[in-house]
C-alpha positions as CSV (number, residue, x, y, z in Angstrom):
1,X,-11.5,-9.1,-7.4
2,X,-11.1,-10.5,-10.8
3,X,-11.4,-8.9,-14.2
4,X,-15.2,-9.4,-14.4
5,X,-15.7,-7.8,-11.0
6,X,-13.4,-4.9,-12.1
7,X,-15.6,-4.4,-15.2
8,X,-18.8,-4.4,-13.1
9,X,-17.3,-1.8,-10.9
10,X,-16.2,0.4,-13.8
11,X,-19.6,0.1,-15.4
12,X,-21.4,1.1,-12.2
13,X,-19.1,4.1,-11.6
14,X,-19.3,5.4,-15.1
15,X,-23.1,5.0,-15.2
16,X,-23.4,6.8,-11.9
17,X,-21.2,9.6,-13.1
18,X,-23.0,10.0,-16.4
19,X,-26.5,9.9,-14.9
20,X,-25.7,12.5,-12.3
21,X,-23.2,14.7,-14.2
22,X,-24.7,14.5,-17.7
23,X,-28.4,14.0,-16.7
24,X,-28.5,11.0,-19.0
25,X,-30.8,8.0,-18.7
26,X,-28.3,5.8,-20.7
27,X,-24.6,6.4,-21.2
28,X,-23.8,9.5,-23.3
29,X,-21.4,9.1,-26.2
30,X,-18.4,10.3,-24.3
31,X,-19.1,8.0,-21.3
32,X,-19.7,5.0,-23.6
33,X,-16.4,5.7,-25.2
34,X,-14.7,5.8,-21.8
35,X,-16.3,2.6,-20.7
36,X,-15.3,0.8,-23.9
37,X,-11.8,2.0,-23.5
38,X,-11.6,1.1,-19.8
39,X,-13.0,-2.4,-20.3
40,X,-10.4,-3.0,-23.1
41,X,-7.6,-1.9,-20.7
42,X,-8.9,-4.3,-18.0
43,X,-9.2,-7.1,-20.6
44,X,-5.6,-6.7,-21.7
45,X,-4.1,-6.0,-18.3
46,X,-0.8,-8.1,-17.9
47,X,-1.6,-8.6,-14.2
48,X,-4.7,-10.7,-15.1
49,X,-7.0,-11.4,-12.1
50,X,-4.3,-10.1,-9.7
51,X,-4.7,-6.6,-11.2
52,X,-4.3,-3.9,-8.6
53,X,-6.5,-0.8,-8.6
54,X,-5.3,1.6,-11.2
55,X,-4.1,4.1,-8.6
56,X,-1.7,1.6,-7.1
57,X,-0.6,0.1,-10.4
58,X,3.0,0.4,-11.6
59,X,1.9,0.4,-15.3
60,X,-0.3,3.3,-16.3
61,X,-1.8,1.9,-19.5
62,X,-4.4,4.7,-20.0
63,X,-3.5,7.5,-22.4
64,X,-3.1,10.8,-20.5
65,X,-6.4,12.1,-21.8
66,X,-8.3,8.9,-20.9
67,X,-6.6,8.7,-17.5
68,X,-7.7,12.3,-16.8
69,X,-11.3,11.3,-17.7
70,X,-11.4,8.1,-15.6
71,X,-9.9,9.9,-12.7
72,X,-12.7,12.5,-12.8
73,X,-15.2,9.6,-12.9
74,X,-13.5,7.9,-9.9
75,X,-13.3,11.0,-7.9
76,X,-17.0,11.7,-8.3
77,X,-18.4,8.2,-8.2
78,X,-16.1,6.6,-5.7
79,X,-17.5,8.3,-2.6
80,X,-21.1,7.7,-3.8
81,X,-20.6,4.0,-4.5
82,X,-21.4,3.1,-0.9
83,X,-24.9,4.6,-1.3
84,X,-25.7,3.3,-4.8
85,X,-23.7,0.1,-5.0
86,X,-22.5,-0.8,-1.5
87,X,-21.2,-4.3,-2.3
88,X,-19.2,-3.1,-5.3
89,X,-18.0,-0.2,-3.2
90,X,-16.8,-2.4,-0.3
91,X,-15.1,-4.8,-2.7
92,X,-13.3,-1.9,-4.4
93,X,-12.2,-0.5,-1.1
94,X,-10.8,-3.8,0.1
95,X,-8.9,-4.3,-3.2
96,X,-7.5,-0.8,-2.9
97,X,-6.4,-1.5,0.7
98,X,-4.8,-4.8,-0.4
99,X,-2.9,-3.1,-3.1
100,X,-1.4,-0.5,-0.8
101,X,-0.5,-2.9,2.0
102,X,0.3,-6.1,0.2
103,X,-2.5,-8.1,1.8
104,X,-5.3,-7.6,4.2
105,X,-3.7,-10.1,6.5
106,X,-0.6,-7.9,6.9
107,X,-2.8,-5.0,8.0
108,X,-4.8,-7.1,10.4
109,X,-1.7,-8.5,12.1
110,X,-1.6,-5.4,14.3
111,X,-5.2,-5.8,15.5
112,X,-5.3,-7.0,19.1
113,X,-1.7,-6.0,19.9
114,X,-0.6,-3.2,22.2
115,X,2.1,-0.7,21.4
116,X,4.9,-3.2,22.3
117,X,3.5,-5.8,19.9
118,X,2.2,-8.1,22.6
119,X,-1.2,-9.8,22.3
120,X,-3.9,-8.3,24.5
């Protein structure tokens, strides 16, 4: 997932959070500030298009206050993404899994093998 996809996911999550938590049709001032900040962080990420999900990142570039705010958004919106934005939700889950295990291929190597590591 490149930077543009990351920004789309951020926008969708923050909009979902703001709409349901702040009962706002458009982004409230606080959520707009968070979105602007988060998009700037993504744009300046030293990992570029290879950027991991923030939870898996070695560099925490958010200030503690903004990190707390984006974490609240992610905790709320993350589980709801599959219902509201299924494609973005799946892409984000795949990226998170890739960040934890190195690559999806590494996690798929065990598929079709028994406990001794032999092909079935």
